[in-house]
C-alpha positions as CSV (number, residue, x, y, z in Angstrom):
1,X,-31.7,-13.2,58.7
2,X,-34.1,-12.7,61.9
3,X,-31.7,-14.5,64.9
4,X,-33.8,-17.0,66.6
5,X,-31.0,-19.2,67.8
6,X,-27.5,-18.8,69.8
7,X,-25.8,-21.4,71.0
8,X,-21.8,-21.2,72.0
9,X,-19.8,-24.9,72.2
10,X,-16.3,-25.1,72.8
11,X,-13.7,-25.8,70.2
12,X,-9.6,-26.8,71.2
13,X,-8.4,-23.3,72.0
14,X,-11.5,-21.7,71.6
15,X,-15.1,-21.2,71.3
16,X,-17.8,-21.6,68.2
17,X,-20.6,-19.0,68.4
18,X,-23.6,-20.5,65.7
19,X,-26.2,-18.1,65.1
20,X,-29.8,-19.6,63.8
21,X,-32.4,-18.7,61.7
22,X,-36.2,-20.2,62.0
23,X,-35.5,-21.6,58.4
24,X,-32.8,-23.5,59.0
25,X,-30.3,-21.0,57.9
26,X,-27.0,-19.6,59.8
27,X,-23.7,-18.3,60.7
28,X,-20.7,-19.5,62.5
29,X,-17.9,-17.9,64.1
30,X,-15.0,-19.1,65.7
31,X,-13.4,-17.4,68.5
32,X,-9.7,-18.5,69.5
33,X,-8.6,-17.7,73.4
34,X,-5.1,-16.8,71.7
35,X,-6.4,-14.1,69.6
36,X,-9.1,-12.9,72.2
37,X,-7.6,-12.5,75.6
38,X,-10.2,-13.3,78.1
39,X,-12.7,-15.1,76.4
40,X,-14.7,-17.0,78.3
41,X,-18.0,-19.0,77.4
42,X,-20.0,-16.2,78.8
43,X,-18.4,-13.0,76.4
44,X,-18.4,-15.2,73.1
45,X,-21.6,-14.2,72.0
46,X,-20.9,-10.3,72.5
47,X,-17.2,-10.7,71.1
48,X,-18.7,-13.3,67.6
49,X,-21.5,-10.2,67.6
50,X,-18.7,-7.3,67.5
51,X,-16.7,-9.6,64.7
52,X,-19.7,-9.8,62.5
53,X,-20.4,-6.0,62.6
54,X,-16.9,-5.0,61.9
55,X,-16.9,-7.7,58.8
56,X,-20.1,-6.5,57.2
57,X,-18.8,-2.8,57.7
58,X,-15.6,-3.4,56.1
59,X,-17.3,-5.3,53.3
60,X,-19.8,-2.7,52.6
61,X,-16.9,0.4,52.3
62,X,-14.4,-2.0,50.3
63,X,-16.4,-2.7,47.0
64,X,-16.8,0.0,44.3
65,X,-20.0,1.2,45.7
66,X,-18.1,2.6,48.6
67,X,-15.6,4.4,46.6
68,X,-15.9,8.0,45.1
69,X,-17.5,8.4,41.9
70,X,-14.7,10.7,40.8
71,X,-11.8,7.8,41.7
72,X,-14.3,5.4,39.8
73,X,-14.0,7.7,36.9
74,X,-10.6,8.1,37.2
75,X,-9.5,4.4,37.2
76,X,-12.2,3.4,34.4
77,X,-10.0,6.2,32.0
78,X,-6.9,4.3,33.6
79,X,-8.2,0.9,32.0
80,X,-9.6,2.2,29.0
81,X,-6.5,4.0,28.2
82,X,-4.5,0.6,29.2
83,X,-6.6,-1.8,26.5
84,X,-6.6,0.8,23.8
85,X,-6.5,0.3,20.6
86,X,-8.3,-2.7,21.6
87,X,-10.9,-2.3,19.0
88,X,-8.1,-2.4,15.8
89,X,-8.5,-5.3,13.5
90,X,-5.2,-8.4,13.5
91,X,-3.1,-7.8,11.1
92,X,-2.6,-11.0,9.4
93,X,0.5,-11.7,7.7
94,X,1.2,-15.0,5.2
95,X,4.6,-16.7,4.5
96,X,6.4,-16.5,1.2
97,X,8.4,-19.7,1.8
98,X,7.0,-22.7,-0.3
99,X,6.4,-25.6,1.5
100,X,8.8,-28.8,0.0
101,X,6.0,-30.7,-1.8
102,X,4.5,-27.7,-3.6
103,X,7.8,-26.6,-4.8
104,X,8.1,-28.2,-7.8
105,X,10.4,-31.3,-6.8
């Protein structure tokens, strides 16, 4: 997304920073002065960019692709052991109690 438009508008207790591109896509970041002391209309854009960068970095390292391959293999082995014996067939048993209508009464 190539940002072509940035707007800042006040919101109760803070600001909303809206980033948009030429195709109409956008992302909004809501900032509250209680959570960001010293937040002003002038520094809201920089704070919003910082939060977005942090969120993107965190999401890239939190998923399976960010984990060590050896750890992923170990987790897979544990999961397979926990589900064993999933491939065994279901045991079917029958009842030996006769139904009253079929017992000859």
